[in-house]
C-alpha positions in Angstrom: -4.2 -97.2 38.4 -0.8 -96.3 40.1 -2.3 -93.8 42.3 -4.2 -96.4 43.7 -1.6 -97.5 45.4 -1.7 -94.8 47.2 -4.7 -95.3 49.2 -2.3 -98.3 50.2 0.9 -95.8 50.8 -1.2 -93.4 53.4 -4.5 -94.7 54.1 -3.7 -96.7 52.8 -8.8 -94.6 53.9 -9.6 -94.7 54.3 -11.2 -96.8 54.3 -12.0 -105.8 57.3 -9.2 -108.0 57.2 -9.0 -111.9 56.6 -7.8 -111.8 60.2 -10.6 -109.9 61.6 -13.5 -111.7 63.8 -15.8 -109.0 62.5 -14.7 -108.3 59.0 -14.9 -112.0 57.4 -12.7 -111.6 54.2 -14.4 -112.2 50.4 -15.1 -115.6 49.9 -12.9 -117.8 47.6 -14.3 -119.1 44.3 -12.0 -122.3 44.4 -9.2 -123.3 47.0 -6.3 -123.7 45.8 -4.5 -127.2 46.5 -0.9 -125.8 46.6 -0.3 -122.3 47.7 2.3 -120.4 45.3 2.3 -116.9 43.8 1.4 -118.5 40.5 -1.4 -119.5 42.1 -2.2 -115.8 43.8 -1.8 -114.7 40.0 -3.5 -116.4 38.8 -6.8 -115.4 41.4 -6.0 -112.5 41.0 -6.6 -112.9 36.7 -9.7 -114.0 37.5 -10.2 -111.1 40.4 -10.7 -113.2 43.1 -8.8 -111.1 46.1 -9.8 -113.9 48.6 -8.2 -116.6 47.1 -5.0 -114.3 46.2 -4.9 -113.9 49.6 -5.1 -117.1 50.9 -2.2 -117.8 48.6 0.3 -114.6 49.8 -0.4 -115.1 53.4 0.1 -119.2 53.8 2.9 -118.6 51.6 3.9 -116.0 54.9 3.2 -118.0 57.3 5.2 -121.2 55.2 8.3 -119.1 54.9 8.0 -115.8 57.3 11.4 -114.7 55.8 9.3 -114.0 51.9 9.3 -110.4 52.1 7.4 -111.0 48.3 4.9 -113.0 49.8 4.5 -111.1 53.1 4.1 -107.9 51.8 1.6 -109.2 49.5 -0.7 -110.6 52.1 -0.1 -107.7 54.0 -1.7 -105.1 50.9 -4.2 -107.6 50.2 -5.3 -107.8 53.7 -5.9 -103.9 53.1 -7.8 -104.3 49.7 -10.7 -106.6 51.3 -10.8 -103.7 53.8 -12.3 -101.0 50.6 -15.0 -103.8 50.5 -15.8 -105.5 53.4 -19.1 -105.5 54.9 -18.5 -102.7 57.8 -17.2 -100.9 55.3 -20.1 -101.0 52.8 -22.3 -100.2 55.8 -19.7 -96.8 56.8 -20.0 -96.0 53.5 -23.5 -95.8 52.7 -23.7 -93.4 55.6 -22.0 -90.8 54.9 -22.7 -90.8 51.1 -20.2 -93.4 49.1 -21.3 -96.1 47.0 -20.2 -100.2 47.5 -17.1 -101.1 46.3 -16.3 -104.6 44.1 -12.5 -105.7 43.7 -12.5 -105.6 39.7 -13.8 -101.8 39.5 -10.5 -101.2 41.5 -8.5 -103.1 39.1 -10.5 -102.2 35.8 -11.2 -98.4 36.3 -9.4 -95.5 36.4 -8.4 -93.5 39.8 -11.1 -90.6 38.1 -13.8 -93.2 37.5 -13.7 -94.6 41.4 -13.7 -90.9 43.0 -16.5 -89.6 40.4 -18.9 -92.7 41.2 -17.3 -92.1 45.2 -16.2 -96.1 45.3 -13.5 -95.6 47.6 -14.2 -94.6 50.7 -12.4 -91.0 51.8 -10.5 -91.3 48.4 -11.1 -87.6 48.0 -7.9 -87.2 50.6 -5.5 -89.2 48.9 -5.9 -89.4 45.2 -6.8 -86.0 44.7 -3.5 -83.9 43.7 -2.8 -80.3 45.5 -4.4 -78.9 42.8 -7.3 -80.7 42.4 -7.9 -81.5 46.4 -11.2 -80.4 47.7 -11.0 -78.6 50.7 -12.2 -79.6 54.7 -15.2 -77.7 54.3 -16.8 -78.7 51.6 -15.8 -82.5 52.4 -17.7 -82.2 55.4 -20.7 -80.8 54.0 -20.2 -83.7 51.6 -20.1 -86.6 54.6 -22.6 -84.1 56.6 -25.3 -84.0 53.9 -26.4 -88.0 54.1 -25.7 -88.3 57.4 -28.4 -86.0 58.5 -30.8 -86.5 55.7 -30.5 -90.3 56.9 -30.4 -89.1 60.3 -27.7 -92.0 61.6 -27.4 -92.9 65.2 -24.4 -91.5 66.0 -23.5 -94.9 68.0 -23.8 -97.0 64.6 -21.3 -94.2 63.1 -18.9 -94.4 65.7 -19.3 -98.8 65.9 -18.3 -99.0 62.1 -15.5 -96.4 62.2 -14.0 -98.1 65.4 -14.1 -101.0 62.9 -12.6 -99.3 60.5 -9.3 -98.5 62.8 -9.8 -102.4 63.7 -9.6 -104.1 60.7 -6.5 -101.5 59.8 -4.7 -102.4 63.0 -4.8 -106.0 61.7 -3.1 -104.7 58.2 -0.4 -102.8 60.5 0.3 -106.3 62.3 0.5 -107.8 59.2 3.3 -105.5 58.6 4.8 -105.2 61.6 5.7 -109.0 61.4 7.5 -108.3 58.0 9.8 -105.8 59.9 13.4 -108.3 59.9 12.5 -109.1 56.4 12.2 -105.7 54.3 15.7 -104.5 54.4 15.6 -103.6 50.4 13.3 -103.2 47.6 10.2 -105.7 47.4 8.9 -106.1 44.5 5.1 -107.5 44.4 2.6 -108.3 41.9 1.3 -105.4 40.2 -2.1 -107.4 39.4 -3.5 -106.6 42.7 -4.2 -103.2 41.5 -4.9 -103.9 38.0 -1.1 -102.9 36.6 0.4 -105.5 34.4 4.5 -104.6 35.3 5.3 -105.1 39.2 5.4 -102.6 42.1 8.7 -101.9 44.0 8.6 -101.0 47.4 11.2 -99.7 49.2 12.0 -99.8 52.6 11.0 -95.6 52.9 8.0 -96.8 51.8 7.3 -99.8 54.1 8.1 -97.3 57.5 5.3 -94.8 55.7 2.7 -97.5 55.2 2.9 -98.5 58.8 3.1 -95.5 60.0 0.1 -94.7 58.1 -1.9 -97.6 59.0 -0.5 -97.6 63.3 -1.8 -94.1 63.1 -5.2 -94.2 61.5 -6.4 -97.8 63.5 -5.1 -94.9 66.4 -6.8 -92.4 65.2 -10.6 -94.2 64.5 -10.3 -96.4 67.5 -10.0 -93.4 69.4 -11.6 -90.4 68.2 -14.6 -91.9 67.8 -14.9 -93.6 71.3 -15.8 -89.9 72.3 -19.7 -89.2 72.5 -21.4 -86.9 69.9 -23.7 -85.1 72.5 -26.5 -86.1 70.5 -27.9 -89.8 69.6 -28.7 -89.5 66.0 -28.1 -87.2 63.3 -30.8 -84.1 63.0 -33.0 -83.2 60.3 -32.5 -79.7 58.5 -33.2 -77.4 59.7 -31.2 -77.0 63.3 -34.5 -76.6 66.0 -33.7 -75.7 69.0 -34.1 -78.7 70.8 -30.9 -79.8 69.3 -28.4 -77.3 70.3 -30.4 -77.7 73.9 -29.1 -81.7 73.7 -25.1 -81.1 71.9 -24.8 -78.6 74.6 -25.4 -80.9 77.6 -28.6 -79.3 78.7 -31.9 -81.6 78.0 -31.8 -83.0 81.0 -28.9 -83.6 84.5 -27.6 -86.7 83.2 -27.6 -85.0 79.5 -24.1 -85.5 77.4 -22.3 -83.1 75.3 -20.2 -83.1 72.9 -16.7 -84.5 74.1 -18.1 -86.6 76.9 -15.5 -89.9 77.2 -17.5 -92.7 79.3 -14.7 -95.0 81.4 -14.9 -98.0 78.8 -13.8 -95.5 75.9 -10.8 -93.8 78.2 -9.8 -97.3 78.8 -10.4 -97.9 74.8 -7.6 -95.0 73.9 -5.1 -95.9 76.9 -5.4 -99.1 75.5 -4.1 -98.7 72.0 -1.5 -96.5 73.7 1.5 -99.0 71.9 -0.3 -99.0 68.6 0.1 -94.7 69.2 3.8 -95.1 69.9 4.9 -97.7 67.6 3.2 -95.3 64.5 5.5 -92.4 65.5 8.8 -94.8 65.7 7.9 -95.6 62.1 7.9 -92.1 61.1 11.2 -91.3 62.8 12.6 -93.6 60.4 10.9 -92.6 57.6 11.7 -88.9 58.1 15.5 -90.1 58.6 15.7 -92.2 55.2 17.7 -90.6 53.0 15.8 -91.7 49.9 14.2 -89.5 48.1 13.0 -91.8 44.4 10.3 -93.7 46.4 6.7 -94.2 45.9 6.1 -92.3 49.0 7.8 -89.5 48.1 6.5 -89.1 44.9 2.7 -89.4 46.0 3.7 -86.4 48.7 5.3 -83.9 46.3 2.4 -84.8 43.9 -0.2 -84.3 46.9 0.7 -81.8 48.9 0.8 -78.0 47.9 4.5 -76.2 47.5 6.0 -75.9 51.5 3.1 -77.3 53.0 5.4 -81.1 53.6 8.0 -79.3 56.0 5.0 -77.9 57.8 3.5 -81.4 58.1 6.9 -82.8 58.8 7.4 -79.9 61.8 4.3 -80.8 63.2 4.4 -84.4 63.5 8.2 -84.1 64.3 7.4 -82.2 67.2 4.2 -85.2 68.3 7.2 -87.9 68.2 9.2 -85.8 70.5 6.1 -85.2 72.8 5.5 -89.0 72.8 9.2 -90.2 72.9 10.3 -88.2 76.2 6.7 -87.9 77.5 6.3 -84.4 78.0 5.3 -81.3 76.4 6.9 -79.9 73.7 6.8 -76.5 71.4 6.4 -76.7 67.8 9.4 -74.5 66.1 7.9 -70.7 65.1 4.4 -71.7 65.4 3.7 -70.9 70.0 1.8 -73.9 70.0 2.7 -76.7 72.4 1.6 -80.7 72.0 1.7 -83.2 74.4 0.5 -86.3 73.0 1.8 -87.9 75.9 -1.6 -87.1 77.1 -2.9 -89.6 75.8 -1.3 -92.5 77.6 -3.4 -92.1 81.0 -7.3 -91.9 81.5 -7.0 -88.9 83.8 -5.2 -87.0 81.3 -7.6 -87.7 78.4 -9.2 -84.9 76.8 -13.2 -84.6 77.5 -15.5 -82.5 77.9 -15.8 -83.0 81.5 -13.2 -80.1 82.0 -14.9 -77.8 79.9 -16.9 -75.0 82.3 -20.4 -76.1 81.8 -21.4 -72.7 80.8 -19.4 -73.1 77.6 -21.3 -73.8 75.3 -20.2 -75.7 71.9 -22.8 -74.6 69.1 -25.8 -71.9 69.1 -27.7 -70.2 66.2 -26.4 -67.1 65.0 -29.1 -64.5 63.8 -29.5 -66.2 60.7 -30.1 -69.7 62.5 -27.2 -70.6 61.3 -25.0 -72.7 63.2 -22.2 -70.9 65.3 -19.2 -72.7 66.5 -17.8 -71.5 69.5 -13.9 -72.4 69.1 -13.3 -71.1 72.7 -14.9 -74.8 74.0 -12.7 -76.7 71.1 -9.7 -75.2 72.7 -10.8 -75.9 76.2 -11.4 -79.5 75.0 -8.0 -80.4 73.1 -5.8 -78.5 76.3 -4.6 -81.6 76.7 -3.3 -81.9 73.7 -2.6 -78.9 72.4 -2.0 -75.5 73.4 
């Protein structure tokens, strides 16, 4: 069950939180009259995550310097995201099954993956030798979207809510900044383990980075228009190609369009992105190599990939800090993520020539992507 911890350490999803007005916390079977770590443990023994979270978070606010209660509160908030109403709805869109907390506590990662219980779990709970390709995952997620003809606005709304829920967890973690200066032990029963789990300051920084980046990404990326209202049935019709390319009418949107509300939303989350990469910088400068995160990275990434990812993320961080384009060493690529801080410099299909189409049918009537369109769309960020 230990690998489940890494869902918290990197996606720490995929995957609302008791603090979110749109994502109510799990109901409790009893209301504790006195908050304590012992009471929280008793709740976990009964698989009552809502009750445990209530205890941990009450203790956190009663004594902010209690890092054990504080981190346990944040972890419990994250775990609630995995089975809240929004995540269950999103799961149904892309082919996952509802998760009950008892299953998270009592079942192996292999069972949870095989039964599609953890949304996006394939990205974080498979080793480098067992990992599923992104192409196969796209087919896995896309098939139910096509089969159910899911409305793109419904999908975007659920994904943005997931981002908002993760932002609540990041905010919870940020409130512990001053108190996690040494290793902190939290209750292993949160993940169905009998032994305590030791969280190092390095793990803490990575958790903040991951939740912050994902929270920003879900709320930002899914502010963009898909170019069509509902996922189409298969095979794709000529009308669908016209729709996604913005050719149905003069006012028809195309893939990558961004309205003023979406642009404002993205820019308003800039501090979340800056904070995430501040934590990344602290993480990569930490010398410890035996943390949970270090072990997870070695297990999850193939040899050599770790340094490539670090090089890219370090360059993105530099472009944010210096607010200027920065080259990725040895790659011939320049990134400028500071473009995300102003509405006028955001990526948008409105900057792409009208004659350039994203999608067309090839000679076998299968969809063919025009990668020049993608390059033009991402040009403000990557060249």
